[in-house]
KEFITOR-838507 format. One record per residue: residue in three letters; residue number from 1; z, y, x of N, C-alpha, C, CB in turn. Coordinates in nm, 3 decimals. Each point is the difference from the previous one (the first is absolute). Glycine has a CB too. Example, Ala and Ser with C-alpha at 12.3 -4.5 7.8 and 13.67 -1.06 7.14 Angstrom:
{resn=ala	resi=1	nZ=0.780	nY=-0.569	nX=1.319	caZ=0.000	caY=0.119	caX=-0.089	cZ=0.000	cY=0.120	cX=0.090	cbZ=0.125	cbY=-0.117	cbX=-0.189} $
{resn=ser	resi=2	nZ=-0.197	nY=0.222	nX=0.154	caZ=0.006	caY=0.119	caX=0.082	cZ=0.073	cY=0.109	cX=-0.077	cbZ=-0.215	cbY=-0.063	cbX=0.118} $
***
This chain:
{resn=met	resi=1	nZ=10.534	nY=13.761	nX=7.142	caZ=0.046	caY=-0.003	caX=0.136	cZ=-0.081	cY=-0.105	cX=0.076	cbZ=0.232	cbY=0.076	cbX=-0.068} $
{resn=ala	resi=2	nZ=-0.283	nY=-0.041	nX=0.185	caZ=-0.082	caY=-0.090	caX=0.080	cZ=0.088	cY=-0.103	cX=0.070	cbZ=-0.171	cbY=0.182	cbX=0.033} $
{resn=gln	resi=3	nZ=0.124	nY=-0.308	nX=-0.034	caZ=0.076	caY=-0.108	caX=0.065	cZ=-0.041	cY=-0.006	cX=0.147	cbZ=0.018	cbY=-0.131	cbX=-0.219} $
{resn=ser	resi=4	nZ=0.081	nY=0.125	nX=0.310	caZ=-0.031	caY=-0.006	caX=0.142	cZ=-0.036	cY=-0.143	cX=0.040	cbZ=0.156	cbY=0.194	cbX=0.044} $
{resn=lys	resi=5	nZ=-0.224	nY=-0.207	nX=0.070	caZ=-0.042	caY=-0.131	caX=0.049	cZ=0.123	cY=-0.077	cX=0.048	cbZ=-0.227	cbY=0.092	cbX=0.067} $
{resn=val	resi=6	nZ=0.230	nY=-0.221	nX=-0.099	caZ=0.113	caY=-0.085	caX=0.037	cZ=-0.024	cY=-0.052	cX=0.141	cbZ=0.042	cbY=-0.065	cbX=-0.242} $
{resn=gly	resi=7	nZ=0.058	nY=0.079	nX=0.329	caZ=-0.009	caY=-0.055	caX=0.135	cZ=0.031	cY=-0.148	cX=0.001	cbZ=0.064	cbY=0.222	cbX=0.093} $
{resn=arg	resi=8	nZ=-0.107	nY=-0.292	nX=0.010	caZ=0.019	caY=-0.145	caX=0.008	cZ=0.148	cY=-0.038	cX=0.001	cbZ=-0.216	cbY=-0.018	cbX=0.123} $
{resn=asn	resi=9	nZ=0.301	nY=0.100	nX=-0.062	caZ=0.142	caY=-0.032	caX=0.011	cZ=0.084	cY=0.063	cX=-0.112	cbZ=-0.032	cbY=-0.017	cbX=0.245} $
{resn=asp	resi=10	nZ=-0.032	nY=0.088	nX=-0.336	caZ=0.073	caY=0.057	caX=-0.114	cZ=0.028	cY=-0.109	cX=-0.103	cbZ=-0.108	cbY=0.226	cbX=0.038} $
{resn=lys	resi=11	nZ=0.203	nY=-0.199	nX=-0.127	caZ=0.027	caY=-0.095	caX=-0.108	cZ=-0.121	cY=-0.005	cX=-0.092	cbZ=0.248	cbY=0.044	cbX=0.012} $
{resn=cys	resi=12	nZ=-0.276	nY=-0.162	nX=-0.063	caZ=-0.116	caY=-0.020	caX=-0.086	cZ=0.020	cY=0.073	cX=-0.132	cbZ=-0.045	cbY=-0.223	cbX=0.107} $
{resn=pro	resi=13	nZ=-0.058	nY=0.291	nX=-0.156	caZ=0.014	caY=0.074	caX=-0.126	cZ=0.009	cY=-0.091	cX=-0.123	cbZ=-0.126	cbY=0.184	cbX=0.107} $
{resn=cys	resi=14	nZ=0.105	nY=-0.315	nX=-0.091	caZ=0.008	caY=-0.089	caX=-0.117	cZ=0.145	cY=-0.026	cX=-0.039	cbZ=-0.217	cbY=-0.106	cbX=0.068} $
{resn=gly	resi=15	nZ=0.313	nY=0.143	nX=0.018	caZ=0.141	caY=-0.015	caX=-0.034	cZ=0.062	cY=-0.131	cX=0.046	cbZ=-0.045	cbY=0.142	cbX=-0.192} $
{resn=ser	resi=16	nZ=-0.025	nY=-0.218	nX=0.278	caZ=0.054	caY=-0.128	caX=0.045	cZ=0.111	cY=0.017	cX=0.103	cbZ=-0.222	cbY=-0.103	cbX=-0.043} $
{resn=gly	resi=17	nZ=0.227	nY=0.218	nX=0.108	caZ=0.099	caY=0.024	caX=0.104	cZ=-0.047	cY=-0.042	cX=0.138	cbZ=0.174	cbY=-0.030	cbX=-0.171} $
{resn=lys	resi=18	nZ=-0.289	nY=-0.036	nX=0.178	caZ=-0.056	caY=-0.042	caX=0.130	cZ=-0.077	cY=0.115	cX=0.061	cbZ=-0.016	cbY=-0.239	cbX=-0.078} $
{resn=lys	resi=19	nZ=-0.016	nY=0.224	nX=0.209	caZ=-0.087	caY=0.097	caX=0.064	cZ=-0.140	cY=-0.018	cX=-0.058	cbZ=0.141	cbY=0.000	cbX=0.214} $
{resn=phe	resi=20	nZ=-0.215	nY=0.108	nX=-0.218	caZ=-0.135	caY=-0.001	caX=-0.056	cZ=-0.090	cY=-0.100	cX=0.073	cbZ=0.029	cbY=0.240	cbX=-0.066} $
{resn=lys	resi=21	nZ=-0.015	nY=-0.250	nX=0.200	caZ=-0.087	caY=-0.090	caX=0.077	cZ=0.026	cY=-0.147	cX=-0.032	cbZ=-0.008	cbY=0.172	cbX=0.181} $
{resn=gln	resi=22	nZ=0.127	nY=-0.203	nX=-0.233	caZ=0.034	caY=-0.138	caX=-0.032	cZ=-0.016	cY=-0.030	cX=-0.149	cbZ=0.158	cbY=-0.001	cbX=0.193} $
{resn=cys	resi=23	nZ=-0.197	nY=0.100	nX=-0.268	caZ=-0.007	caY=-0.019	caX=-0.146	cZ=-0.142	cY=0.022	cX=-0.053	cbZ=0.240	cbY=0.072	cbX=-0.018} $
{resn=cys	resi=24	nZ=-0.277	nY=0.052	nX=-0.003	caZ=-0.125	caY=0.031	caX=-0.071	cZ=-0.112	cY=0.056	cX=0.088	cbZ=0.142	cbY=0.043	cbX=-0.195} $
{resn=glu	resi=25	nZ=-0.123	nY=-0.036	nX=0.325	caZ=-0.104	caY=0.058	caX=0.086	cZ=-0.130	cY=-0.080	cX=-0.008	cbZ=0.179	cbY=0.085	cbX=0.152} $
{resn=ala	resi=26	nZ=-0.169	nY=-0.218	nX=-0.154	caZ=-0.120	caY=-0.083	caX=-0.004	cZ=-0.082	cY=0.029	cX=-0.126	cbZ=0.119	cbY=-0.177	cbX=0.131} $
{resn=asn	resi=27	nZ=-0.054	nY=0.206	nX=-0.241	caZ=-0.071	caY=0.030	caX=-0.125	cZ=-0.074	cY=0.132	cX=0.008	cbZ=0.172	cbY=-0.129	cbX=-0.125} $
{resn=thr	resi=28	nZ=-0.117	nY=0.226	nX=0.194	caZ=-0.064	caY=0.131	caX=0.009	cZ=-0.112	cY=0.002	cX=0.102	cbZ=0.215	cbY=0.103	cbX=-0.068} $
{resn=arg	resi=29	nZ=-0.210	nY=-0.190	nX=0.169	caZ=-0.104	caY=-0.005	caX=0.101	cZ=-0.122	cY=-0.077	cX=-0.049	cbZ=0.175	cbY=0.014	cbX=0.177} $
{resn=gly	resi=30	nZ=-0.160	nY=-0.090	nX=-0.282	caZ=-0.110	caY=-0.081	caX=-0.049	cZ=-0.007	cY=-0.134	cX=0.071	cbZ=-0.123	cbY=0.208	cbX=-0.056} $
{resn=ala	resi=31	nZ=0.230	nY=-0.246	nX=0.123	caZ=0.002	caY=-0.129	caX=0.068	cZ=-0.003	cY=-0.110	cX=-0.103	cbZ=0.127	cbY=0.097	cbX=0.194} $
{resn=ser	resi=32	nZ=-0.188	nY=-0.206	nX=-0.157	caZ=-0.016	caY=-0.109	caX=-0.094	cZ=0.055	cY=-0.128	cX=0.060	cbZ=-0.202	cbY=0.111	cbX=-0.099} $
{resn=ala	resi=33	nZ=0.252	nY=-0.201	nX=0.015	caZ=0.051	caY=-0.128	caX=0.048	cZ=-0.114	cY=-0.091	cX=0.042	cbZ=0.200	cbY=0.023	cbX=-0.149} $
{resn=thr	resi=34	nZ=-0.323	nY=0.009	nX=0.111	caZ=-0.113	caY=-0.084	caX=0.037	cZ=-0.053	cY=0.032	cX=0.138	cbZ=-0.057	cbY=-0.018	cbX=-0.239} $
{resn=ser	resi=35	nZ=0.100	nY=0.124	nX=0.301	caZ=-0.050	caY=0.037	caX=0.132	cZ=0.022	cY=-0.110	cX=0.104	cbZ=0.044	cbY=0.237	cbX=-0.057} $
{resn=pro	resi=36	nZ=0.076	nY=-0.295	nX=0.069	caZ=0.017	caY=-0.109	caX=0.097	cZ=-0.087	cY=-0.122	cX=-0.035	cbZ=0.233	cbY=0.081	cbX=0.042} $
{resn=leu	resi=37	nZ=-0.249	nY=-0.108	nX=-0.170	caZ=-0.085	caY=-0.112	caX=-0.040	cZ=-0.145	cY=0.025	cX=0.037	cbZ=0.157	cbY=-0.050	cbX=-0.188} $
{resn=leu	resi=38	nZ=-0.201	nY=0.173	nX=0.174	caZ=-0.136	caY=0.034	caX=0.037	cZ=-0.021	cY=-0.018	cX=0.150	cbZ=-0.011	cbY=0.162	cbX=-0.192} $
{resn=leu	resi=39	nZ=0.106	nY=-0.119	nX=0.271	caZ=-0.009	caY=-0.017	caX=0.146	cZ=-0.005	cY=-0.148	cX=0.037	cbZ=0.124	cbY=0.216	cbX=0.033} $
{resn=ile	resi=40	nZ=-0.044	nY=-0.298	nX=-0.097	caZ=0.001	caY=-0.144	caX=0.028	cZ=-0.134	cY=-0.062	cX=-0.039	cbZ=0.249	cbY=-0.008	cbX=-0.036} $
{resn=ala	resi=41	nZ=-0.305	nY=0.050	nX=-0.077	caZ=-0.129	caY=-0.053	caX=-0.044	cZ=-0.111	cY=0.037	cX=0.098	cbZ=0.078	cbY=0.014	cbX=-0.238} $
{resn=val	resi=42	nZ=-0.079	nY=0.111	nX=0.282	caZ=-0.103	caY=0.044	caX=0.096	cZ=0.015	cY=-0.075	cX=0.131	cbZ=-0.005	cbY=0.227	cbX=-0.107} $
{resn=ala	resi=43	nZ=0.129	nY=-0.245	nX=0.154	caZ=0.022	caY=-0.075	caX=0.124	cZ=-0.047	cY=-0.145	cX=-0.016	cbZ=0.196	cbY=0.148	cbX=0.054} $
{resn=gly	resi=44	nZ=-0.172	nY=-0.208	nX=-0.169	caZ=-0.047	caY=-0.136	caX=-0.024	cZ=-0.151	cY=-0.011	cX=0.001	cbZ=0.205	cbY=-0.039	cbX=-0.134} $
{resn=ile	resi=45	nZ=-0.272	nY=0.137	nX=0.078	caZ=-0.147	caY=0.001	caX=0.000	cZ=-0.053	cY=0.013	cX=0.142	cbZ=0.000	cbY=0.101	cbX=-0.230} $
{resn=ile	resi=46	nZ=0.063	nY=-0.016	nX=0.310	caZ=-0.043	caY=0.017	caX=0.138	cZ=0.020	cY=-0.128	cX=0.080	cbZ=0.057	cbY=0.243	cbX=-0.015} $
{resn=val	resi=47	nZ=0.058	nY=-0.308	nX=-0.002	caZ=0.026	caY=-0.126	caX=0.070	cZ=-0.101	cY=-0.106	cX=-0.043	cbZ=0.245	cbY=0.057	cbX=0.015} $
{resn=ala	resi=48	nZ=-0.274	nY=-0.066	nX=-0.144	caZ=-0.097	caY=-0.097	caX=-0.048	cZ=-0.139	cY=0.027	cX=0.058	cbZ=0.133	cbY=-0.025	cbX=-0.211} $
{resn=ala	resi=49	nZ=-0.173	nY=0.151	nX=0.219	caZ=-0.131	caY=0.035	caX=0.055	cZ=-0.008	cY=-0.039	cX=0.147	cbZ=-0.019	cbY=0.189	cbX=-0.163} $
{resn=ile	resi=50	nZ=0.126	nY=-0.165	nX=0.238	caZ=0.002	caY=-0.038	caX=0.141	cZ=-0.008	cY=-0.151	cX=0.013	cbZ=0.136	cbY=0.203	cbX=0.057} $
{resn=phe	resi=51	nZ=-0.059	nY=-0.276	nX=-0.139	caZ=-0.001	caY=-0.146	caX=0.005	cZ=-0.139	cY=-0.055	cX=-0.029	cbZ=0.240	cbY=-0.002	cbX=-0.072} $
{resn=phe	resi=52	nZ=-0.304	nY=0.053	nX=-0.034	caZ=-0.132	caY=-0.051	caX=-0.036	cZ=-0.107	cY=0.038	cX=0.102	cbZ=0.068	cbY=0.014	cbX=-0.239} $
{resn=ser	resi=53	nZ=-0.056	nY=0.102	nX=0.301	caZ=-0.098	caY=0.037	caX=0.102	cZ=0.015	cY=-0.088	cX=0.124	cbZ=-0.001	cbY=0.235	cbX=-0.085} $
{resn=ile	resi=54	nZ=0.124	nY=-0.267	nX=0.123	caZ=0.022	caY=-0.090	caX=0.113	cZ=-0.050	cY=-0.139	cX=-0.034	cbZ=0.199	cbY=0.134	cbX=0.073} $
{resn=ser	resi=55	nZ=-0.171	nY=-0.179	nX=-0.194	caZ=-0.045	caY=-0.131	caX=-0.044	cZ=-0.153	cY=-0.009	cX=-0.002	cbZ=0.210	cbY=-0.022	cbX=-0.138} $
{resn=ala	resi=56	nZ=-0.275	nY=0.126	nX=0.090	caZ=-0.146	caY=0.001	caX=-0.004	cZ=-0.059	cY=0.003	cX=0.140	cbZ=0.010	cbY=0.117	cbX=-0.220} $
{resn=ala	resi=57	nZ=0.053	nY=-0.042	nX=0.310	caZ=-0.050	caY=0.006	caX=0.137	cZ=0.012	cY=-0.136	cX=0.068	cbZ=0.064	cbY=0.242	cbX=0.013} $
{resn=arg	resi=58	nZ=0.044	nY=-0.312	nX=-0.037	caZ=0.016	caY=-0.133	caX=0.059	cZ=-0.099	cY=-0.098	cX=-0.060	cbZ=0.242	cbY=0.047	cbX=0.040} $
{resn=his	resi=59	nZ=-0.262	nY=-0.037	nX=-0.170	caZ=-0.093	caY=-0.092	caX=-0.067	cZ=-0.143	cY=0.026	cX=0.046	cbZ=0.154	cbY=-0.010	cbX=-0.200} $
{resn=gly	resi=60	nZ=-0.190	nY=0.135	nX=0.216	caZ=-0.136	caY=0.036	caX=0.040	cZ=-0.030	cY=-0.033	cX=0.145	cbZ=0.007	cbY=0.179	cbX=-0.167} $
{resn=ser	resi=61	nZ=0.094	nY=-0.194	nX=0.251	caZ=-0.024	caY=-0.025	caX=0.142	cZ=0.007	cY=-0.148	cX=0.034	cbZ=0.092	cbY=0.224	cbX=0.049} $
{resn=ser	resi=62	nZ=-0.084	nY=-0.311	nX=-0.150	caZ=0.005	caY=-0.143	caX=0.028	cZ=-0.135	cY=-0.045	cX=0.053	cbZ=0.176	cbY=-0.035	cbX=-0.179} $
{resn=pro	resi=63	nZ=-0.177	nY=-0.053	nX=0.280	caZ=-0.126	caY=-0.040	caX=0.062	cZ=-0.081	cY=-0.094	cX=-0.089	cbZ=0.108	cbY=0.028	cbX=0.223} $
{resn=thr	resi=64	nZ=-0.215	nY=0.024	nX=-0.281	caZ=-0.094	caY=-0.082	caX=-0.076	cZ=-0.139	cY=0.034	cX=0.048	cbZ=0.154	cbY=-0.010	cbX=-0.202} $
{resn=ala	resi=65	nZ=-0.231	nY=-0.090	nX=0.232	caZ=-0.134	caY=0.020	caX=0.054	cZ=-0.102	cY=0.009	cX=-0.113	cbZ=0.065	cbY=-0.121	cbX=0.209} $
{resn=thr	resi=66	nZ=-0.162	nY=0.207	nX=-0.190	caZ=-0.116	caY=0.001	caX=-0.088	cZ=-0.114	cY=-0.066	cX=0.076	cbZ=0.076	cbY=0.213	cbX=-0.122} $
{resn=ala	resi=67	nZ=-0.187	nY=-0.236	nX=0.059	caZ=-0.111	caY=-0.072	caX=0.061	cZ=-0.045	cY=0.068	cX=0.130	cbZ=-0.074	cbY=-0.079	cbX=-0.228} $
{resn=gly	resi=68	nZ=0.064	nY=0.000	nX=0.334	caZ=-0.051	caY=0.051	caX=0.127	cZ=0.106	cY=0.061	cX=0.091	cbZ=-0.209	cbY=0.040	cbX=-0.117} $
{resn=gln	resi=69	nZ=0.334	nY=-0.037	nX=0.076	caZ=0.104	caY=0.057	caX=0.085	cZ=0.071	cY=-0.109	cX=0.078	cbZ=0.031	cbY=0.189	cbX=-0.162} $
{resn=val	resi=70	nZ=0.015	nY=-0.153	nX=0.281	caZ=0.076	caY=-0.093	caX=0.084	cZ=0.134	cY=0.064	cX=0.036	cbZ=-0.214	cbY=-0.102	cbX=0.093} $
{resn=trp	resi=71	nZ=0.315	nY=0.016	nX=-0.072	caZ=0.134	caY=0.048	caX=0.034	cZ=0.004	cY=0.042	cX=0.146	cbZ=0.100	cbY=-0.151	cbX=-0.173} $
{resn=ser	resi=72	nZ=-0.043	nY=0.266	nX=0.200	caZ=0.017	caY=0.050	caX=0.136	cZ=0.148	cY=-0.005	cX=0.034	cbZ=-0.204	cbY=0.150	cbX=-0.019} $
{resn=pro	resi=73	nZ=0.246	nY=-0.251	nX=0.101	caZ=0.142	caY=-0.008	caX=0.036	cZ=0.045	cY=0.121	cX=0.082	cbZ=-0.019	cbY=-0.250	cbX=-0.004} $
{resn=glu	resi=74	nZ=-0.072	nY=0.308	nX=0.077	caZ=0.033	caY=0.116	caX=0.082	cZ=0.041	cY=0.120	cX=-0.086	cbZ=-0.160	cbY=-0.083	cbX=0.175} $
{resn=his	resi=75	nZ=0.090	nY=0.103	nX=-0.285	caZ=0.027	caY=0.113	caX=-0.088	cZ=0.090	cY=-0.035	cX=-0.118	cbZ=-0.219	cbY=0.092	cbX=0.068} $
{resn=gly	resi=76	nZ=0.227	nY=-0.222	nX=-0.103	caZ=0.084	caY=-0.044	caX=-0.109	cZ=-0.061	cY=0.020	cX=-0.138	cbZ=0.188	cbY=0.050	cbX=0.144} $
{resn=his	resi=77	nZ=-0.321	nY=-0.041	nX=-0.151	caZ=-0.067	caY=0.011	caX=-0.129	cZ=-0.142	cY=-0.054	cX=0.010	cbZ=0.141	cbY=0.200	cbX=-0.058} $
{resn=tyr	resi=78	nZ=-0.209	nY=-0.208	nX=-0.059	caZ=-0.138	caY=-0.051	caX=-0.003	cZ=-0.099	cY=0.108	cX=0.038	cbZ=0.065	cbY=-0.162	cbX=-0.176} $
{resn=his	resi=79	nZ=-0.175	nY=0.119	nX=0.240	caZ=-0.113	caY=0.089	caX=0.033	cZ=-0.124	cY=-0.053	cX=-0.064	cbZ=0.105	cbY=0.066	cbX=0.216} $
***
């Protein structure tokens, strides 16, 4: 006999008495407990990249003269 598809609001076939969506649905969808952790890790990497790029831009724009350059107060940098 062919088994019919279980609806989200039907009783769970595992026998817990809960609705399928609150019991075993996550197992059948392939959802993983690491998914939120992965999202947090990716967000952290993005924030770190933004922080380091801003830090590098500030560090690179500090006024330091090389030989033969003069400070231009009008422009706010060396020429």
